[in-house]
C-alpha positions as CSV (number, residue, x, y, z in Angstrom):
1,X,48.8,86.4,51.9
2,X,51.8,86.9,49.6
3,X,53.1,83.6,48.2
4,X,56.1,83.7,45.9
5,X,55.6,87.4,45.3
6,X,58.0,89.5,47.4
7,X,61.1,88.2,45.7
8,X,59.8,89.9,42.5
9,X,59.1,93.3,44.0
10,X,61.4,96.3,44.4
11,X,59.1,98.3,46.6
12,X,59.2,96.2,49.8
13,X,58.8,99.3,52.0
14,X,55.7,100.4,50.2
15,X,54.2,96.9,50.2
16,X,54.6,96.5,53.9
17,X,53.3,100.0,54.5
18,X,50.1,99.0,52.6
19,X,49.9,95.7,54.5
20,X,50.2,97.6,57.8
21,X,47.6,100.1,56.7
22,X,45.0,97.4,55.7
23,X,45.7,94.7,58.3
24,X,43.6,94.7,61.5
25,X,45.3,94.9,64.8
26,X,46.8,91.4,65.7
27,X,46.0,90.3,62.1
28,X,48.2,87.8,60.3
29,X,50.3,88.1,57.2
30,X,51.3,84.8,55.5
31,X,54.4,85.1,53.3
32,X,56.0,82.5,51.1
33,X,59.4,83.2,49.6
34,X,62.3,81.1,48.3
35,X,65.3,81.0,50.6
36,X,68.7,82.0,49.3
37,X,70.5,79.7,51.7
38,X,68.9,76.4,50.8
39,X,71.1,73.3,50.4
40,X,71.0,73.3,46.6
41,X,72.1,77.0,46.5
42,X,75.1,76.1,48.6
43,X,76.0,73.5,46.0
44,X,75.6,76.0,43.2
45,X,77.7,78.6,45.0
46,X,80.4,76.0,45.7
47,X,80.7,75.4,41.9
48,X,80.7,79.2,41.2
49,X,77.1,79.4,40.0
50,X,74.4,82.0,41.0
51,X,71.8,80.8,43.5
52,X,68.5,80.0,41.7
53,X,66.7,82.9,43.5
54,X,69.1,85.7,42.4
55,X,70.2,84.8,38.8
56,X,70.9,87.9,36.8
57,X,68.5,87.0,34.0
58,X,65.6,86.0,36.3
59,X,62.5,87.9,37.4
60,X,63.7,87.8,41.0
61,X,65.0,91.2,42.2
62,X,65.7,90.2,45.8
63,X,66.6,87.1,47.9
64,X,65.5,86.2,51.4
65,X,67.0,84.3,54.3
66,X,65.0,83.3,57.4
67,X,66.1,86.0,59.8
68,X,66.4,88.8,57.2
69,X,62.6,89.6,56.8
70,X,61.8,89.8,60.5
71,X,64.9,92.1,61.0
72,X,63.7,94.3,58.1
73,X,60.2,94.5,59.6
74,X,61.5,95.3,63.1
75,X,63.7,98.1,61.7
76,X,60.8,99.6,59.7
77,X,57.9,98.8,62.0
78,X,59.3,98.5,65.5
79,X,57.1,96.1,67.5
80,X,54.6,95.9,64.7
81,X,55.3,92.4,63.4
82,X,56.7,89.1,64.8
83,X,57.5,85.8,63.2
84,X,55.1,83.2,64.6
85,X,56.4,80.2,62.5
86,X,58.5,79.3,59.5
87,X,58.9,76.2,57.5
88,X,60.4,74.7,54.4
89,X,59.3,72.4,51.6
90,X,61.1,70.1,49.2
91,X,63.0,71.1,46.1
92,X,61.8,69.5,42.9
93,X,65.1,68.2,41.3
94,X,66.0,66.1,44.3
95,X,64.4,62.8,45.2
96,X,61.9,63.0,48.0
97,X,64.1,61.7,50.8
98,X,67.1,64.0,50.1
99,X,64.7,66.9,49.5
100,X,63.0,66.5,52.8
101,X,66.3,66.2,54.6
102,X,67.7,69.3,53.0
103,X,64.5,71.4,53.5
104,X,63.4,70.2,56.9
105,X,60.8,72.6,58.4
106,X,61.9,74.7,61.3
107,X,59.5,76.5,63.7
108,X,60.5,79.3,66.0
109,X,58.6,82.1,67.8
110,X,59.6,85.7,68.5
111,X,57.9,88.8,69.9
112,X,54.9,89.3,72.1
């Protein structure tokens, strides 16, 4: 499990090499990362501001979008990983109803 970690790491290739080395066949990796294309980041970009995940002075060194990580894994480890599900959660500064609407969970399946 890597929750809110990968966006802080430069060595993504090495991290997934180690995950692949240690993970059992047909094992599961659970990853939690902030998305760069969330609704509040679109608003920030519209007003010429950096998205919260990639601000220059933050500890984040990379940003993620939903289809980027599976594409990276397929390029580096062909057929080795597939996305079983993805989802979203609310964003703190919004009231509960607008946050849930903006971060509605999405599930999709890919691979064998």
